[in-house]
C-alpha positions in Angstrom: -2.9 11.8 23.2 -2.7 15.5 22.7 -1.1 16.9 19.5 -1.8 13.8 17.4 -4.0 13.7 14.3 -7.3 11.9 14.4 -7.6 8.6 12.7 -8.2 9.0 8.9 -11.3 6.9 8.1 -12.8 7.4 4.6 -16.5 7.8 4.3 -17.9 4.7 2.4 -20.4 6.7 0.4 -17.9 9.3 -0.7 -15.5 6.5 -1.7 -18.3 4.9 -3.8 -19.1 8.2 -5.5 -15.4 8.9 -6.2 -14.9 5.4 -7.6 -17.8 5.9 -9.9 -16.2 9.1 -11.2 -12.9 7.3 -11.8 -14.6 4.5 -13.6 -16.5 6.9 -15.8 -13.5 9.1 -16.7 -10.7 6.5 -16.9 -12.6 3.2 -17.4 -12.9 0.4 -14.9 -9.9 -1.1 -13.2 -8.1 2.0 -12.0 -9.5 2.0 -8.4 -7.5 0.1 -5.8 -9.5 -0.9 -2.8 -7.3 -3.4 -1.1 -4.3 -1.1 -0.4 -2.3 -2.0 2.6 -3.2 0.0 5.7 -0.8 2.6 6.8 0.1 3.9 10.3 1.3 7.3 8.9 -0.5 10.4 10.0 -2.1 13.1 7.9 -4.1 16.1 9.1 -6.7 15.5 6.3 -8.4 13.4 9.0 -9.2 16.6 10.9 -11.3 17.9 7.9 -13.2 14.6 7.9 -14.3 15.2 11.5 -16.5 17.9 10.1 -17.4 16.7 6.6 -17.4 13.2 5.0 -14.5 12.8 2.6 -12.2 10.3 1.0 -8.4 10.5 1.1 -7.1 8.9 -2.1 -3.7 8.2 -3.6 -2.9 9.3 -7.1 -0.4 7.0 -8.8 2.3 9.0 -10.5 4.5 6.1 -11.6 5.2 5.6 -15.3 7.4 2.6 -16.4 8.7 4.7 -19.3 10.1 7.2 -16.8 12.2 5.1 -14.4 12.6 7.8 -11.7 8.9 7.9 -11.3 8.9 4.3 -10.1 11.2 5.1 -7.1 9.6 5.7 -3.6 8.9 9.4 -2.9 11.3 9.7 0.0 14.3 8.8 -2.3 16.4 11.7 -3.7 16.1 10.3 -7.2 12.2 10.3 -7.1 10.4 12.2 -9.9 6.7 12.6 -10.7 5.1 11.9 -14.1 3.4 15.3 -14.3 0.8 13.9 -16.7 -0.6 12.2 -13.6 -1.3 15.7 -12.1 -3.5 16.5 -15.1 -5.4 13.2 -14.5 -5.7 14.1 -10.8 -7.1 17.5 -11.5 -9.5 16.1 -13.9 -10.8 13.6 -11.3 -11.3 16.4 -8.8 -13.3 18.4 -11.3 -15.2 15.3 -12.3 -16.1 14.5 -8.7 -17.1 18.1 -8.1 -19.4 18.2 -11.1 -21.0 14.8 -10.1 -21.5 16.1 -6.6 -23.0 19.4 -7.7 -25.2 17.6 -10.2 -26.5 15.3 -7.4 -27.2 18.2 -5.1 -28.9 20.2 -7.9 -31.1 17.2 -8.7 -32.0 17.0 -5.0 -32.9 20.7 -4.9 -34.9 20.4 -8.1 -36.9 17.4 -6.6 -37.6 19.4 -3.4 -38.7 22.4 -5.5 -41.0 20.2 -7.6 -42.5 18.6 -4.4 -43.0 22.1 -2.9 -44.7 23.3 -6.1 -47.0 20.3 -6.1 -47.9 20.8 -2.4 -48.7 24.5 -3.1 -51.0 23.5 -6.0 -52.8 21.0 -3.7 -53.2 23.7 -1.0 -54.7 26.1 -3.6 -56.9 23.3 -4.9 -58.4 22.9 -1.5 -58.5 26.7 -1.0 -56.2 26.5 2.0 -54.1 29.2 0.5 -55.2 32.0 -1.9 -54.6 31.9 -5.6 -52.0 34.5 -6.8 
């Protein structure tokens, strides 16, 4: 159907990586993996057509702040803004973990290339500098 969003399907590897960051930063037991499926739409799915990703929910309810426990489409709903700090921290944590992984990959490739160049020089296939 024209005009509808694509189905939002999280990438399993990105989900595992994100869950590892949550466990590392908040401790185990904060990741919910058996959330009920939803038929609502979100255009985040369009981004995932081009890059693997994970759409995650950030819990903002706080039993000490009763209005944060109301569903978000209720006029009395409020957000525990401390959760926003947690969410920002998780985004930063995931970004750092991802960059670290990519940098390690680049470093490994660079080391392999240097090793191969040394071998080529050893066998006089390329000139010494």
